[in-house]
N, CA, C and O of each residue as an XYZ file, in Angstrom:
496
protein
N       4.452      6.491    -14.532
C       3.428      6.020    -13.630
C       2.220      5.473    -14.394
O       1.468      4.656    -13.863
N       2.037      5.913    -15.617
C       0.919      5.406    -16.412
C       1.080      3.905    -16.627
O       0.120      3.147    -16.488
N       2.294      3.478    -16.965
C       2.540      2.049    -17.161
C       2.408      1.289    -15.852
O       1.925      0.157    -15.840
N       2.830      1.897    -14.755
C       2.680      1.272    -13.441
C       1.222      1.055    -13.099
O       0.851      0.012    -12.562
N       0.400      2.033    -13.408
C      -1.040      1.916    -13.151
C      -1.653      0.814    -14.028
O      -2.474      0.029    -13.556
N      -1.254      0.760    -15.297
C      -1.760     -0.296    -16.184
C      -1.333     -1.674    -15.683
O      -2.117     -2.623    -15.700
N      -0.082     -1.771    -15.236
C       0.422     -3.028    -14.680
C      -0.399     -3.424    -13.453
O      -0.853     -4.563    -13.349
N      -0.589     -2.486    -12.527
C      -1.355     -2.757    -11.305
C      -2.778     -3.180    -11.632
O      -3.321     -4.092    -11.008
N      -3.377     -2.520    -12.607
C      -4.759     -2.816    -12.979
C      -4.905     -4.218    -13.563
O      -5.980     -4.812    -13.485
N      -3.835     -4.750    -14.146
C      -3.901     -6.081    -14.754
C      -3.600     -7.206    -13.762
O      -3.768     -8.379    -14.095
N      -3.165     -6.869    -12.566
C      -2.800     -7.881    -11.569
C      -4.038     -8.467    -10.895
O      -5.036     -7.773    -10.697
N      -3.965     -9.749    -10.547
C      -5.078    -10.398     -9.854
C      -4.924    -10.326     -8.339
O      -5.841    -10.698     -7.607
N      -3.786     -9.858     -7.867
C      -3.616     -9.671     -6.425
C      -3.634     -8.177     -6.112
O      -3.365     -7.362     -6.994
N      -3.948     -7.805     -4.869
C      -4.031     -6.390     -4.511
C      -2.707     -5.650     -4.718
O      -1.640     -6.138     -4.344
N      -2.801     -4.464     -5.322
C      -1.640     -3.615     -5.601
C      -1.971     -2.182     -5.205
O      -3.073     -1.696     -5.456
N      -0.997     -1.508     -4.581
C      -1.104     -0.125     -4.116
C       0.088      0.614     -4.715
O       1.227      0.206     -4.488
N      -0.135      1.681     -5.468
C       0.915      2.375     -6.216
C       1.028      3.821     -5.750
O       0.027      4.535     -5.686
N       2.257      4.258     -5.420
C       2.489      5.636     -4.981
C       3.585      6.287     -5.816
O       4.435      5.605     -6.388
N       3.552      7.622     -5.878
C       4.582      8.355     -6.619
C       5.777      8.646     -5.711
O       5.837      8.145     -4.588
N       6.720      9.445     -6.185
C       7.956      9.717     -5.439
C       7.710     10.430     -4.119
O       8.512     10.305     -3.193
N       6.624     11.171     -4.017
C       6.292     11.884     -2.780
C       5.466     11.019     -1.831
O       5.167     11.436     -0.712
N       5.097      9.815     -2.276
C       4.281      8.930     -1.460
C       2.790      9.110     -1.659
O       1.990      8.497     -0.952
N       2.406      9.947     -2.617
C       0.984     10.156     -2.892
C       0.414      8.935     -3.602
O       0.966      8.464     -4.597
N      -0.696      8.432     -3.077
C      -1.373      7.294     -3.690
C      -1.804      7.669     -5.095
O      -2.522      8.650     -5.294
N      -1.365      6.886     -6.067
C      -1.697      7.105     -7.468
C      -2.841      6.182     -7.891
O      -3.689      6.554     -8.702
N      -2.847      4.960     -7.320
C      -3.844      3.980     -7.751
C      -3.792      2.767     -6.849
O      -2.723      2.391     -6.367
N      -4.948      2.148     -6.616
C      -4.977      0.769     -6.148
C      -6.005      0.020     -6.979
O      -7.006      0.592     -7.411
N      -5.751     -1.259     -7.199
C      -6.552     -2.026     -8.151
C      -7.800     -2.640     -7.514
O      -8.016     -2.547     -6.306
N      -8.606     -3.265     -8.359
C      -9.874     -3.852     -7.910
C      -9.693     -4.906     -6.816
O     -10.460     -4.891     -5.853
N      -8.713     -5.829     -6.912
C      -8.535     -6.784     -5.813
C      -8.213     -6.104     -4.471
O      -8.543     -6.642     -3.415
N      -7.580     -4.942     -4.507
C      -7.287     -4.207     -3.269
C      -8.548     -3.608     -2.658
O      -8.618     -3.400     -1.447
N      -9.530     -3.333     -3.487
C     -10.752     -2.675     -3.018
C     -11.479     -3.483     -1.957
O     -12.025     -2.909     -1.015
N     -11.497     -4.816     -2.091
C     -12.213     -5.637     -1.114
C     -11.535     -5.618      0.251
O     -12.207     -5.750      1.274
N     -10.225     -5.457      0.282
C      -9.509     -5.370      1.556
C      -9.583     -3.947      2.113
O      -9.799     -3.763      3.311
N      -9.408     -2.946      1.258
C      -9.381     -1.551      1.717
C     -10.771     -0.982      1.985
O     -10.903     -0.001      2.718
N     -11.805     -1.580      1.406
C     -13.165     -1.202      1.754
C     -13.876     -0.248      0.820
O     -15.092     -0.089      0.934
N     -13.176      0.393     -0.097
C     -13.798      1.301     -1.065
C     -13.080      1.200     -2.396
O     -11.908      0.830     -2.458
N     -13.796      1.533     -3.463
C     -13.177      1.591     -4.786
C     -12.212      2.778     -4.845
O     -12.397      3.773     -4.144
N     -11.192      2.664     -5.682
C     -10.245      3.774     -5.825
C     -10.967      5.033     -6.294
O     -10.622      6.135     -5.869
N     -11.957      4.884     -7.159
C     -12.726      6.034     -7.633
C     -13.435      6.777     -6.513
O     -13.745      7.960     -6.654
N     -13.696      6.091     -5.393
C     -14.351      6.728     -4.246
C     -13.355      7.412     -3.321
O     -13.697      8.393     -2.661
N     -12.131      6.908     -3.266
C     -11.134      7.513     -2.379
C     -10.263      8.516     -3.124
O      -9.904      9.559     -2.578
N      -9.922      8.202     -4.372
C      -9.008      9.055     -5.120
C      -7.622      9.022     -4.512
O      -7.316      8.174     -3.673
N      -6.793      9.948     -4.940
C      -5.423      9.972     -4.436
C      -5.411     10.469     -2.992
O      -6.279     11.233     -2.571
N      -4.401     10.014     -2.246
C      -4.210     10.421     -0.854
C      -2.726     10.658     -0.637
O      -1.883      9.941     -1.176
N      -2.423     11.660      0.150
C      -1.028     11.897      0.518
C      -0.580     10.819      1.502
O      -1.410     10.202      2.171
N       0.712     10.596      1.588
C       1.262      9.563      2.466
C       0.811      9.774      3.911
O       0.586      8.800      4.630
N       0.675     11.017      4.344
C       0.248     11.298      5.720
C      -1.159     10.777      5.978
O      -1.504     10.448      7.113
N      -1.970     10.701      4.931
C      -3.335     10.206      5.087
C      -3.400      8.682      4.981
O      -3.922      8.029      5.884
N      -2.877      8.098      3.884
C      -3.039      6.653      3.719
C      -2.258      5.858      4.748
O      -2.616      4.716      5.035
N      -1.198      6.429      5.311
C      -0.407      5.691      6.302
C      -1.097      5.636      7.664
O      -0.668      4.891      8.544
N      -2.163      6.421      7.843
C      -2.875      6.424      9.125
C      -4.363      6.092      8.998
O      -4.950      5.577      9.950
N      -4.989      6.370      7.848
C      -6.438      6.195      7.690
C      -6.875      4.744      7.902
O      -8.016      4.499      8.294
N      -5.992      3.787      7.652
C      -6.329      2.377      7.820
C      -5.971      1.860      9.214
O      -6.041      0.656      9.463
N      -5.589      2.754     10.120
C      -5.290      2.428     11.527
C      -4.414      1.181     11.669
O      -4.821      0.223     12.326
N      -3.219      1.173     11.066
C      -2.380     -0.023     11.139
C      -1.902     -0.304     12.566
O      -1.498      0.606     13.290
N      -1.958     -1.581     12.955
C      -1.473     -2.001     14.271
C      -0.643     -3.267     14.118
O      -0.813     -4.032     13.169
N       0.261     -3.471     15.075
C       1.059     -4.696     15.044
C       0.232     -5.862     15.579
O      -0.946     -5.703     15.899
N       0.844     -7.006     15.669
C       0.133     -8.222     16.076
C      -0.403     -8.125     17.503
O      -1.349     -8.827     17.861
N       0.200     -7.257     18.318
C      -0.248     -7.061     19.699
C      -1.265     -5.937     19.824
O      -1.698     -5.612     20.930
N      -1.652     -5.337     18.693
C      -2.642     -4.263     18.721
C      -2.073     -2.880     18.967
O      -2.830     -1.921     19.119
N      -0.742     -2.756     19.011
C      -0.112     -1.444     19.204
C      -0.080     -0.702     17.869
O       0.272     -1.286     16.844
N      -0.444      0.581     17.876
C      -0.428      1.356     16.619
C       0.952      1.350     15.964
O       1.975      1.503     16.632
N       0.958      1.171     14.655
C       2.203      1.238     13.882
C       2.385      2.662     13.375
O       1.480      3.208     12.745
N       3.535      3.271     13.638
C       3.780      4.592     13.059
C       4.002      4.441     11.557
O       4.342      3.352     11.095
N       3.818      5.505     10.792
C       4.027      5.407      9.342
C       5.355      4.751      8.963
O       5.402      3.952      8.028
N       6.437      5.081      9.680
C       7.747      4.516      9.327
C       7.832      3.012      9.597
O       8.817      2.380      9.216
N       6.827      2.431     10.241
C       6.773      0.993     10.455
C       6.122      0.238      9.311
O       6.107     -0.993      9.305
N       5.584      0.967      8.342
C       4.907      0.343      7.203
C       5.897      0.063      6.071
O       6.715      0.924      5.746
N       5.835     -1.126      5.468
C       6.781     -1.460      4.398
C       6.832     -0.431      3.269
O       7.918     -0.108      2.788
N       5.693      0.085      2.841
C       5.695      1.030      1.717
C       6.380      2.343      2.093
O       7.079      2.927      1.264
N       6.195      2.811      3.307
C       6.883      4.030      3.760
C       8.383      3.760      3.858
O       9.192      4.619      3.508
N       8.757      2.573      4.331
C      10.176      2.206      4.393
C      10.795      2.204      2.997
O      11.917      2.675      2.813
N      10.071      1.681      2.025
C      10.569      1.667      0.646
C      10.716      3.083      0.112
O      11.703      3.388     -0.557
N       9.758      3.948      0.394
C       9.860      5.343     -0.047
C      11.069      6.031      0.575
O      11.749      6.821     -0.080
N      11.330      5.730      1.831
C      12.430      6.365      2.555
C      13.792      5.841      2.114
O      14.718      6.615      1.873
N      13.906      4.507      2.012
C      15.205      3.872      1.751
C      15.437      3.475      0.297
O      16.554      3.135     -0.093
N      14.351      3.521     -0.512
C      14.417      3.082     -1.914
C      14.910      1.643     -2.026
O      15.661      1.287     -2.934
N      14.450      0.811     -1.053
C      14.775     -0.616     -1.034
C      13.501     -1.401     -0.739
O      12.581     -0.873     -0.115
N      13.438     -2.661     -1.181
C      12.261     -3.477     -0.878
C      12.060     -3.631      0.631
O      13.014     -3.568      1.406
N      10.813     -3.833      1.028
C      10.477     -4.053      2.435
C       9.309     -5.033      2.505
O       8.579     -5.220      1.532
N       9.147     -5.653      3.668
C       8.117     -6.681      3.831
C       7.633     -6.653      5.275
O       8.417     -6.390      6.187
N       6.361     -6.920      5.486
C       5.836     -6.991      6.843
C       4.390     -7.434      6.870
O       3.713     -7.468      5.842
N       3.923     -7.774      8.072
C       2.531     -8.167      8.292
C       1.977     -7.361      9.453
O       2.671     -7.131     10.443
N       0.729     -6.933      9.334
C       0.102     -6.114     10.369
C      -1.400     -6.073     10.139
O      -1.895     -6.498      9.095
N      -2.110     -5.557     11.123
C      -3.559     -5.390     11.013
C      -3.897     -4.009     10.472
O      -3.198     -3.033     10.746
N      -4.979     -3.937      9.701
C      -5.558     -2.651      9.306
C      -7.058     -2.713      9.552
O      -7.646     -3.792      9.623
N      -7.659     -1.557      9.679
C      -9.117     -1.441      9.654
C      -9.438     -0.781      8.333
O      -8.949      0.310      8.040
N     -10.266     -1.447      7.528
C     -10.561     -0.858      6.229
C     -11.555      0.292      6.371
O     -11.994      0.603      7.479
N     -11.903      0.908      5.279
C     -12.756      2.094      5.311
C     -14.214      1.767      5.620
O     -15.054      2.663      5.695
N     -14.513      0.473      5.801
C     -15.837      0.040      6.272
C     -15.775     -0.374      7.740
O     -16.784     -0.781      8.315
N     -14.575     -0.269      8.355
C     -14.395     -0.633      9.755
C     -14.072     -2.098     10.006
O     -14.024     -2.529     11.158
N     -13.848     -2.872      8.943
C     -13.530     -4.292      9.081
C     -12.026     -4.473      9.290
O     -11.216     -3.801      8.653
N     -11.667     -5.385     10.187
C     -10.263     -5.650     10.485
C      -9.711     -6.729      9.557
O     -10.365     -7.742      9.306
N      -8.502     -6.498      9.054
C      -7.812     -7.459      8.186
C      -6.356     -7.554      8.627
O      -5.712     -6.541      8.901
N      -5.848     -8.777      8.690
C      -4.427     -8.994      8.911
C      -3.814     -9.174      7.533
O      -4.115    -10.147      6.840
N      -2.956     -8.244      7.130
C      -2.395     -8.286      5.779
C      -0.881     -8.466      5.813
O      -0.209     -8.102      6.778
N      -0.380     -9.027      4.752
C       1.056     -9.139      4.527
C       1.375     -8.298      3.299
O       0.692     -8.380      2.278
N       2.427     -7.485      3.416
C       2.776     -6.510      2.381
C       4.228     -6.693      1.954
O       5.118     -6.836      2.793
N       4.457     -6.688      0.661
C       5.807     -6.606      0.109
C       5.830     -5.395     -0.810
O       5.024     -5.282     -1.733
N       6.763     -4.496     -0.545
C       6.855     -3.283     -1.366
C       8.242     -3.188     -1.991
O       9.223     -3.713     -1.464
N       8.291     -2.507     -3.123
C       9.581     -2.322     -3.785
C       9.567     -1.010     -4.562
O       8.515     -0.543     -4.999
N      10.759     -0.420     -4.727
C      10.842      0.844     -5.467
C      10.658      0.624     -6.964
O      10.989     -0.437     -7.494
N      10.134      1.627     -7.627
C      10.031      1.637     -9.087
C      11.104      2.584     -9.599
O      11.112      3.768     -9.263
N      11.995      2.062    -10.402
C      13.098      2.868    -10.917
C      13.097      2.854    -12.435
O      12.888      1.819    -13.068
N      13.334      4.023    -13.000
C      13.495      4.153    -14.439
C      14.974      4.258    -14.758
O      15.826      4.131    -13.879
N      15.259      4.489    -16.007
C      16.658      4.654    -16.405
C      17.004      6.116    -16.411
O      16.107      6.913    -16.687
N      18.176      6.537    -16.142
C      19.229      5.833    -15.419
C      19.056      6.053    -13.915
O      19.242      7.170    -13.433
N      18.716      5.041    -13.195
C      18.523      5.075    -11.738
C      17.593      6.198    -11.284
O      17.834      6.831    -10.256
N      16.551      6.439    -12.038
C      15.585      7.489    -11.699
C      14.467      6.885    -10.854
O      13.766      5.981    -11.309
N      14.297      7.376     -9.628
C      13.253      6.894     -8.729
C      11.904      7.418     -9.198
O      11.722      8.627     -9.343
N      10.953      6.509     -9.438
C       9.642      6.879     -9.975
C       8.517      6.757     -8.960
O       7.437      7.314     -9.161
N       8.757      6.036     -7.874
C       7.728      5.794     -6.869
C       7.914      4.401     -6.298
O       9.013      3.847     -6.325
N       6.824      3.839     -5.779
C       6.905      2.508     -5.183
C       5.584      1.775     -5.373
O       4.531      2.378     -5.580
N       5.680      0.466     -5.294
C       4.521     -0.388     -5.481
C       4.481     -1.389     -4.338
O       5.510     -1.949     -3.959
N       3.297     -1.613     -3.794
C       3.120     -2.615     -2.740
C       2.150     -3.681     -3.222
O       1.055     -3.377     -3.694
N       2.563     -4.917     -3.098
C       1.687     -6.069     -3.300
C       1.268     -6.503     -1.903
O       2.104     -6.563     -1.001
N       0.003     -6.804     -1.708
C      -0.418     -7.247     -0.381
C      -1.540     -8.256     -0.498
O      -2.201     -8.363     -1.531
N      -1.739     -8.985      0.572
C      -2.786     -9.995      0.581
C      -3.310    -10.150      1.990
O      -2.635     -9.845      2.973
N      -4.539    -10.634      2.055
C      -5.210    -10.863      3.317
C      -4.637    -12.129      3.934
O      -4.685    -13.195      3.320
N      -4.098    -12.021      5.139
C      -3.514    -13.175      5.818
C      -4.377    -13.635      6.981
O      -3.909    -14.394      7.830
N      -5.642    -13.188      7.038
C      -6.546    -13.624      8.109
C      -6.659    -15.136      8.095
O      -6.771    -15.765      7.042
N      -6.625    -15.695      9.278
C      -6.785    -17.143      9.401
C      -8.202    -17.421      9.856
O      -8.628    -16.933     10.904
N      -8.941    -18.205      9.075
C     -10.325    -18.523      9.428
C     -10.474    -20.003      9.645
O     -11.569    -20.475      9.951
């Protein structure tokens, strides 16, 4: 996970990194503007917290359950997932984001966690 965190920190697009249990390990500086706080202010969060704290909703405004989120799907199935939905960041601002997540695997087929790349898809 140390290398995953270094990789995420070097990316210019928002990255969210979780371990095998779904605990948030890190999100990078580009993610901070969408999520509303620096990682140093939030620290790690269990999957039960990060999957709900951002109040994810579908395009019609219906709440998305945790299993509707690409990163939770990747943790569950150990396969890539993709989706778009609204979140409210920790400052209360609404963002329509698109997320692609994929499992992180070591050798030999050792599941290490998952990584989500996401971007703001708001149309202005």
